[in-house]
MMTF fields as JSON, N, C-alpha, C and O atoms, coordinates in Angstrom:
{
  "mmtfVersion": "1.0.0",
  "mmtfProducer": "UNKNOWN",
  "numBonds": 291,
  "numAtoms": 292,
  "numGroups": 73,
  "numChains": 1,
  "numModels": 1,
  "chainsPerModel": [1],
  "groupsPerChain": [73],
  "chainIdList": ["A"],
  "bondAtomList": [4, 2, 8, 6, 12, 10, 16, 14, 20, 18, 24, 22, 28, 26, 32, 30, 36, 34, 40, 38, 44, 42, 48, 46, 52, 50, 56, 54, 60, 58, 64, 62, 68, 66, 72, 70, 76, 74, 80, 78, 84, 82, 88, 86, 92, 90, 96, 94, 100, 98, 104, 102, 108, 106, 112, 110, 116, 114, 120, 118, 124, 122, 128, 126, 132, 130, 136, 134, 140, 138, 144, 142, 148, 146, 152, 150, 156, 154, 160, 158, 164, 162, 168, 166, 172, 170, 176, 174, 180, 178, 184, 182, 188, 186, 192, 190, 196, 194, 200, 198, 204, 202, 208, 206, 212, 210, 216, 214, 220, 218, 224, 222, 228, 226, 232, 230, 236, 234, 240, 238, 244, 242, 248, 246, 252, 250, 256, 254, 260, 258, 264, 262, 268, 266, 272, 270, 276, 274, 280, 278, 284, 282, 288, 286],
  "bondOrderList": [1, 1, 1, 1, 1, 1, 1, 1, 1, 1, 1, 1, 1, 1, 1, 1, 1, 1, 1, 1, 1, 1, 1, 1, 1, 1, 1, 1, 1, 1, 1, 1, 1, 1, 1, 1, 1, 1, 1, 1, 1, 1, 1, 1, 1, 1, 1, 1, 1, 1, 1, 1, 1, 1, 1, 1, 1, 1, 1, 1, 1, 1, 1, 1, 1, 1, 1, 1, 1, 1, 1, 1],
  "groupList": [{"groupName": "MET", "atomNameList": ["N", "CA", "C", "O"], "elementList": ["N", "C", "C", "O"], "formalChargeList": [0, 0, 0, 0], "bondAtomList": [1, 0, 2, 1, 3, 2], "bondOrderList": [1, 1, 2], "singleLetterCode": "M", "chemCompType": "L-PEPTIDE LINKING"}, {"groupName": "ASN", "atomNameList": ["N", "CA", "C", "O"], "elementList": ["N", "C", "C", "O"], "formalChargeList": [0, 0, 0, 0], "bondAtomList": [1, 0, 2, 1, 3, 2], "bondOrderList": [1, 1, 2], "singleLetterCode": "N", "chemCompType": "L-PEPTIDE LINKING"}, {"groupName": "SER", "atomNameList": ["N", "CA", "C", "O"], "elementList": ["N", "C", "C", "O"], "formalChargeList": [0, 0, 0, 0], "bondAtomList": [1, 0, 2, 1, 3, 2], "bondOrderList": [1, 1, 2], "singleLetterCode": "S", "chemCompType": "L-PEPTIDE LINKING"}, {"groupName": "ILE", "atomNameList": ["N", "CA", "C", "O"], "elementList": ["N", "C", "C", "O"], "formalChargeList": [0, 0, 0, 0], "bondAtomList": [1, 0, 2, 1, 3, 2], "bondOrderList": [1, 1, 2], "singleLetterCode": "I", "chemCompType": "L-PEPTIDE LINKING"}, {"groupName": "LEU", "atomNameList": ["N", "CA", "C", "O"], "elementList": ["N", "C", "C", "O"], "formalChargeList": [0, 0, 0, 0], "bondAtomList": [1, 0, 2, 1, 3, 2], "bondOrderList": [1, 1, 2], "singleLetterCode": "L", "chemCompType": "L-PEPTIDE LINKING"}, {"groupName": "VAL", "atomNameList": ["N", "CA", "C", "O"], "elementList": ["N", "C", "C", "O"], "formalChargeList": [0, 0, 0, 0], "bondAtomList": [1, 0, 2, 1, 3, 2], "bondOrderList": [1, 1, 2], "singleLetterCode": "V", "chemCompType": "L-PEPTIDE LINKING"}, {"groupName": "ASP", "atomNameList": ["N", "CA", "C", "O"], "elementList": ["N", "C", "C", "O"], "formalChargeList": [0, 0, 0, 0], "bondAtomList": [1, 0, 2, 1, 3, 2], "bondOrderList": [1, 1, 2], "singleLetterCode": "D", "chemCompType": "L-PEPTIDE LINKING"}, {"groupName": "GLU", "atomNameList": ["N", "CA", "C", "O"], "elementList": ["N", "C", "C", "O"], "formalChargeList": [0, 0, 0, 0], "bondAtomList": [1, 0, 2, 1, 3, 2], "bondOrderList": [1, 1, 2], "singleLetterCode": "E", "chemCompType": "L-PEPTIDE LINKING"}, {"groupName": "THR", "atomNameList": ["N", "CA", "C", "O"], "elementList": ["N", "C", "C", "O"], "formalChargeList": [0, 0, 0, 0], "bondAtomList": [1, 0, 2, 1, 3, 2], "bondOrderList": [1, 1, 2], "singleLetterCode": "T", "chemCompType": "L-PEPTIDE LINKING"}, {"groupName": "ALA", "atomNameList": ["N", "CA", "C", "O"], "elementList": ["N", "C", "C", "O"], "formalChargeList": [0, 0, 0, 0], "bondAtomList": [1, 0, 2, 1, 3, 2], "bondOrderList": [1, 1, 2], "singleLetterCode": "A", "chemCompType": "L-PEPTIDE LINKING"}, {"groupName": "PRO", "atomNameList": ["N", "CA", "C", "O"], "elementList": ["N", "C", "C", "O"], "formalChargeList": [0, 0, 0, 0], "bondAtomList": [1, 0, 2, 1, 3, 2], "bondOrderList": [1, 1, 2], "singleLetterCode": "P", "chemCompType": "L-PEPTIDE LINKING"}, {"groupName": "GLN", "atomNameList": ["N", "CA", "C", "O"], "elementList": ["N", "C", "C", "O"], "formalChargeList": [0, 0, 0, 0], "bondAtomList": [1, 0, 2, 1, 3, 2], "bondOrderList": [1, 1, 2], "singleLetterCode": "Q", "chemCompType": "L-PEPTIDE LINKING"}, {"groupName": "HIS", "atomNameList": ["N", "CA", "C", "O"], "elementList": ["N", "C", "C", "O"], "formalChargeList": [0, 0, 0, 0], "bondAtomList": [1, 0, 2, 1, 3, 2], "bondOrderList": [1, 1, 2], "singleLetterCode": "H", "chemCompType": "L-PEPTIDE LINKING"}, {"groupName": "ARG", "atomNameList": ["N", "CA", "C", "O"], "elementList": ["N", "C", "C", "O"], "formalChargeList": [0, 0, 0, 0], "bondAtomList": [1, 0, 2, 1, 3, 2], "bondOrderList": [1, 1, 2], "singleLetterCode": "R", "chemCompType": "L-PEPTIDE LINKING"}, {"groupName": "GLY", "atomNameList": ["N", "CA", "C", "O"], "elementList": ["N", "C", "C", "O"], "formalChargeList": [0, 0, 0, 0], "bondAtomList": [1, 0, 2, 1, 3, 2], "bondOrderList": [1, 1, 2], "singleLetterCode": "G", "chemCompType": "PEPTIDE LINKING"}, {"groupName": "TYR", "atomNameList": ["N", "CA", "C", "O"], "elementList": ["N", "C", "C", "O"], "formalChargeList": [0, 0, 0, 0], "bondAtomList": [1, 0, 2, 1, 3, 2], "bondOrderList": [1, 1, 2], "singleLetterCode": "Y", "chemCompType": "L-PEPTIDE LINKING"}, {"groupName": "CYS", "atomNameList": ["N", "CA", "C", "O"], "elementList": ["N", "C", "C", "O"], "formalChargeList": [0, 0, 0, 0], "bondAtomList": [1, 0, 2, 1, 3, 2], "bondOrderList": [1, 1, 2], "singleLetterCode": "C", "chemCompType": "L-PEPTIDE LINKING"}, {"groupName": "LYS", "atomNameList": ["N", "CA", "C", "O"], "elementList": ["N", "C", "C", "O"], "formalChargeList": [0, 0, 0, 0], "bondAtomList": [1, 0, 2, 1, 3, 2], "bondOrderList": [1, 1, 2], "singleLetterCode": "K", "chemCompType": "L-PEPTIDE LINKING"}, {"groupName": "PHE", "atomNameList": ["N", "CA", "C", "O"], "elementList": ["N", "C", "C", "O"], "formalChargeList": [0, 0, 0, 0], "bondAtomList": [1, 0, 2, 1, 3, 2], "bondOrderList": [1, 1, 2], "singleLetterCode": "F", "chemCompType": "L-PEPTIDE LINKING"}, {"groupName": "TRP", "atomNameList": ["N", "CA", "C", "O"], "elementList": ["N", "C", "C", "O"], "formalChargeList": [0, 0, 0, 0], "bondAtomList": [1, 0, 2, 1, 3, 2], "bondOrderList": [1, 1, 2], "singleLetterCode": "W", "chemCompType": "L-PEPTIDE LINKING"}],
  "groupTypeList": [0, 1, 2, 3, 2, 4, 1, 5, 6, 7, 4, 7, 8, 3, 4, 9, 3, 3, 1, 7, 4, 1, 10, 9, 1, 11, 12, 13, 4, 14, 9, 14, 11, 9, 7, 3, 2, 5, 6, 15, 2, 2, 14, 3, 14, 2, 5, 5, 8, 5, 8, 3, 10, 0, 2, 16, 14, 1, 15, 12, 14, 17, 18, 8, 8, 8, 3, 8, 6, 7, 1, 2, 19],
  "groupIdList": [1, 2, 3, 4, 5, 6, 7, 8, 9, 10, 11, 12, 13, 14, 15, 16, 17, 18, 19, 20, 21, 22, 23, 24, 25, 26, 27, 28, 29, 30, 31, 32, 33, 34, 35, 36, 37, 38, 39, 40, 41, 42, 43, 44, 45, 46, 47, 48, 49, 50, 51, 52, 53, 54, 55, 56, 57, 58, 59, 60, 61, 62, 63, 64, 65, 66, 67, 68, 69, 70, 71, 72, 73],
  "secStructList": [7, 7, 7, 7, 7, 7, 7, 2, 2, 2, 2, 2, 2, 2, 2, 2, 2, 2, 2, 2, 2, 1, 7, 6, 6, 1, 7, 1, 6, 6, 6, 6, 7, 7, 3, 3, 3, 3, 3, 7, 6, 6, 1, 1, 1, 7, 3, 3, 3, 3, 3, 3, 3, 3, 3, 3, 6, 6, 3, 3, 3, 3, 3, 3, 3, 3, 7, 7, 7, 4, 4, 4, 7],
  "xCoordList": [0.839, 0.0, 0.887, 1.844, 0.57, 1.308, 0.649, -0.574, 1.451, 0.908, 1.525, 2.646, 0.792, 1.29, 1.112, 0.299, 1.865, 1.798, 1.33, 1.947, 0.243, -0.295, -0.254, -0.49, 0.048, 0.027, -1.381, -2.254, -1.585, -2.912, -3.403, -4.579, -2.508, -2.909, -3.421, -4.417, -2.741, -3.173, -4.52, -5.383, -4.708, -5.987, -7.123, -8.213, -6.875, -7.902, -8.229, -9.387, -7.221, -7.45, -8.303, -9.224, -8.006, -8.795, -10.244, -11.155, -10.469, -11.827, -12.547, -13.729, -11.851, -12.461, -12.882, -13.947, -12.051, -12.385, -13.597, -14.502, -13.621, -14.765, -16.035, -17.057, -15.97, -17.159, -17.648, -18.843, -16.745, -17.118, -17.701, -18.707, -17.071, -17.437, -18.416, -19.245, -18.342, -19.187, -19.344, -18.824, -20.056, -20.17, -20.857, -21.635, -20.548, -21.057, -22.574, -23.169, -23.218, -24.669, -25.449, -26.672, -24.781, -25.438, -25.816, -25.179, -26.833, -27.254, -26.712, -27.466, -25.418, -24.759, -23.733, -23.274, -23.393, -22.376, -21.053, -20.585, -20.467, -19.177, -19.223, -18.184, -20.388, -20.496, -19.585, -19.575, -18.822, -17.936, -16.671, -15.945, -16.389, -15.224, -14.116, -14.363, -12.893, -11.73, -10.723, -10.58, -10.034, -8.93, -7.649, -7.493, -6.75, -5.509, -4.358, -4.219, -3.527, -2.359, -1.11, -1.139, -0.024, 1.25, 2.299, 2.446, 3.031, 4.102, 5.425, 5.616, 6.327, 7.617, 8.737, 9.906, 8.399, 9.418, 10.166, 11.142, 9.752, 10.407, 11.841, 12.67, 12.124, 13.446, 13.616, 14.605, 12.665, 12.75, 11.786, 12.133, 10.586, 9.553, 8.385, 8.415, 7.366, 6.196, 5.187, 5.004, 4.533, 3.485, 2.162, 1.96, 1.267, -0.02, -1.093, -1.215, -1.863, -2.997, -4.261, -4.233, -5.36, -6.652, -7.603, -7.635, -8.387, -9.378, -10.747, -10.942, -11.698, -13.052, -14.039, -14.031, -14.905, -15.969, -16.973, -17.312, -17.448, -18.374, -19.3, -19.079, -20.341, -21.31, -21.498, -21.445, -21.717, -22.034, -23.165, -22.949, -24.367, -25.529, -25.679, -25.744, -25.734, -25.847, -24.486, -24.416, -23.415, -22.075, -21.496, -21.614, -20.871, -20.274, -18.817, -18.48, -17.977, -16.553, -15.788, -16.33, -14.51, -13.635, -12.864, -12.48, -12.651, -11.841, -10.567, -10.619, -9.425, -8.137, -7.316, -7.236, -6.706, -5.845, -4.684, -4.795, -3.587, -2.42, -2.588, -2.872, -2.412, -2.558, -1.237, -1.197, -0.161, 1.162, 1.641, 1.57, 2.125, 2.687, 4.166, 5.032, 4.426, 5.79, 6.625, 7.823, 6.037, 6.77, 7.813, 8.797, 7.602, 8.55, 9.758, 10.647, 9.799, 10.911, 12.096, 13.142],
  "yCoordList": [-1.174, 0.0, 1.24, 1.324, 2.195, 3.449, 4.472, 4.499, 5.297, 6.383, 7.691, 7.717, 8.765, 10.084, 11.0, 10.738, 12.048, 13.023, 14.345, 14.857, 14.894, 16.157, 17.178, 16.849, 18.425, 19.461, 20.061, 19.743, 20.912, 21.488, 22.284, 22.207, 23.046, 23.831, 22.941, 23.263, 21.827, 20.901, 20.274, 20.144, 19.887, 19.313, 20.323, 19.977, 21.562, 22.602, 22.894, 23.137, 22.873, 23.093, 21.988, 22.26, 20.736, 19.6, 19.743, 19.568, 20.055, 20.211, 21.372, 21.26, 22.473, 23.617, 23.257, 23.674, 22.486, 22.064, 21.14, 21.293, 20.188, 19.276, 20.072, 19.87, 20.972, 21.743, 22.649, 22.931, 23.104, 23.969, 23.181, 23.585, 22.061, 21.35, 20.204, 19.964, 19.497, 18.322, 18.028, 17.024, 18.895, 18.727, 17.425, 16.845, 16.994, 15.717, 15.69, 14.613, 16.846, 16.859, 16.807, 16.944, 16.615, 16.485, 15.023, 14.109, 14.826, 13.462, 13.108, 12.74, 13.221, 12.917, 11.817, 11.565, 11.178, 10.136, 10.729, 11.733, 10.123, 10.561, 11.805, 12.424, 12.191, 13.415, 13.348, 12.359, 14.415, 14.493, 13.665, 13.537, 13.102, 12.238, 12.937, 13.853, 12.493, 12.997, 11.863, 11.011, 11.872, 10.945, 11.762, 12.76, 11.352, 12.085, 11.272, 10.081, 11.941, 11.3, 12.075, 13.297, 11.351, 11.982, 11.491, 10.291, 12.447, 12.135, 12.56, 13.731, 11.612, 11.881, 12.022, 12.102, 12.054, 11.995, 13.306, 13.315, 14.402, 15.69, 15.735, 16.495, 14.927, 14.945, 16.047, 16.057, 16.975, 18.085, 17.868, 18.074, 17.455, 17.236, 16.512, 16.18, 16.271, 15.563, 16.555, 17.646, 16.159, 16.964, 16.255, 15.118, 16.935, 16.363, 16.896, 18.105, 15.99, 16.376, 15.777, 14.72, 16.471, 15.992, 15.955, 16.871, 14.867, 14.687, 14.533, 13.699, 15.357, 15.381, 14.991, 15.6, 13.981, 13.715, 14.861, 15.338, 15.302, 16.429, 16.397, 15.665, 17.213, 17.36, 18.835, 19.676, 19.13, 20.487, 20.342, 19.972, 20.642, 20.408, 18.92, 18.127, 18.537, 17.121, 16.47, 15.326, 17.191, 16.665, 16.166, 16.826, 14.998, 14.388, 14.081, 13.644, 14.31, 14.045, 14.22, 14.067, 14.545, 14.715, 16.018, 16.403, 16.679, 17.888, 17.542, 17.045, 17.796, 17.493, 18.765, 19.534, 18.979, 20.144, 19.785, 18.903, 20.472, 20.316, 21.248, 22.434, 20.717, 21.556, 21.869, 22.624, 21.303, 21.577, 22.94, 23.261, 23.734, 25.03, 24.827, 24.728, 24.768, 24.518, 25.798, 25.733, 26.938, 28.206, 28.256, 28.989, 27.477, 27.499, 26.592, 26.515, 25.91, 25.0, 25.765, 25.178],
  "zCoordList": [0.0, 0.0, 0.0, 0.769, -0.856, -0.908, -0.005, 0.133, 0.597, 1.398, 0.935, 0.425, 1.115, 0.768, 1.966, 2.853, 1.978, 3.051, 2.447, 1.514, 2.977, 2.497, 3.62, 4.783, 3.261, 4.282, 4.374, 3.566, 5.347, 5.597, 4.386, 4.031, 3.753, 2.581, 1.453, 0.806, 1.221, 0.167, 0.514, -0.354, 1.77, 2.195, 2.065, 1.609, 2.463, 2.344, 0.887, 0.547, 0.027, -1.4, -1.989, -2.759, -1.636, -2.127, -1.683, -2.492, -0.424, 0.082, -0.611, -0.935, -0.838, -1.516, -2.942, -3.397, -3.646, -5.009, -4.997, -5.818, -4.077, -3.964, -3.681, -4.336, -2.71, -2.337, -3.461, -3.554, -4.307, -5.424, -6.599, -7.182, -6.942, -8.171, -7.99, -8.868, -6.882, -6.693, -5.203, -4.716, -4.471, -3.021, -2.619, -3.377, -1.419, -0.913, -0.784, -0.83, -0.625, -0.435, -1.748, -1.733, -2.87, -4.172, -4.418, -3.895, -5.198, -5.547, -6.92, -7.821, -7.071, -8.337, -8.129, -7.015, -9.219, -9.187, -8.698, -9.235, -7.706, -7.202, -6.346, -6.116, -5.869, -5.07, -3.853, -3.12, -3.65, -2.499, -2.598, -1.612, -3.754, -3.899, -4.662, -5.448, -4.42, -5.136, -5.295, -4.418, -6.42, -6.642, -6.542, -7.246, -5.688, -5.471, -6.038, -5.757, -6.849, -7.453, -7.059, -6.917, -6.887, -6.546, -7.529, -7.761, -8.103, -9.054, -8.426, -8.095, -8.266, -7.647, -8.675, -8.3, -9.962, -11.009, -11.238, -11.987, -10.629, -10.887, -10.354, -10.854, -9.346, -8.744, -7.709, -6.975, -7.64, -6.683, -5.528, -4.365, -5.86, -4.858, -5.487, -6.672, -4.703, -5.214, -5.773, -5.233, -6.867, -7.488, -7.224, -7.651, -6.517, -6.142, -7.095, -7.289, -7.683, -8.513, -7.915, -7.284, -8.128, -7.646, -8.828, -9.649, -8.903, -9.961, -9.314, -8.429, -9.773, -9.223, -10.309, -11.379, -10.07, -11.042, -10.98, -9.897, -12.143, -12.134, -13.341, -14.305, -13.256, -14.335, -14.627, -13.73, -15.887, -16.316, -17.327, -18.481, -16.868, -17.73, -17.991, -17.052, -19.258, -19.639, -19.884, -20.332, -19.592, -19.815, -18.499, -17.466, -18.545, -17.363, -17.67, -18.77, -16.705, -16.905, -15.624, -14.529, -15.772, -14.619, -14.779, -15.883, -13.661, -13.606, -12.865, -11.739, -13.479, -12.858, -12.771, -13.729, -11.613, -11.421, -10.505, -9.653, -10.69, -9.823, -8.639, -8.81, -7.438, -6.249, -5.58, -4.609, -6.084, -5.512, -5.981, -7.168, -5.045, -5.382, -5.755, -4.887, -7.055, -7.524, -7.549, -7.823, -7.276, -7.266, -6.16, -6.263, -5.099, -3.978, -4.215, -3.367, -5.348, -5.616, -6.063, -6.34]
}
């Protein structure tokens, strides 16, 4: 089993994205869920991305964004 370490800012960002795009109180597929991925290949640090299932009108898909602040590297 793999484990990752997230700081408070990353956790708050993930929750803010979930609450904005697909909050848990919605009756939609995947409501309140997020898929978190970590890429260690940069050699400098880990890059955390979050993917949220979402709907926009009759369109369904996933929204993916990087939440790691790479500016501090």
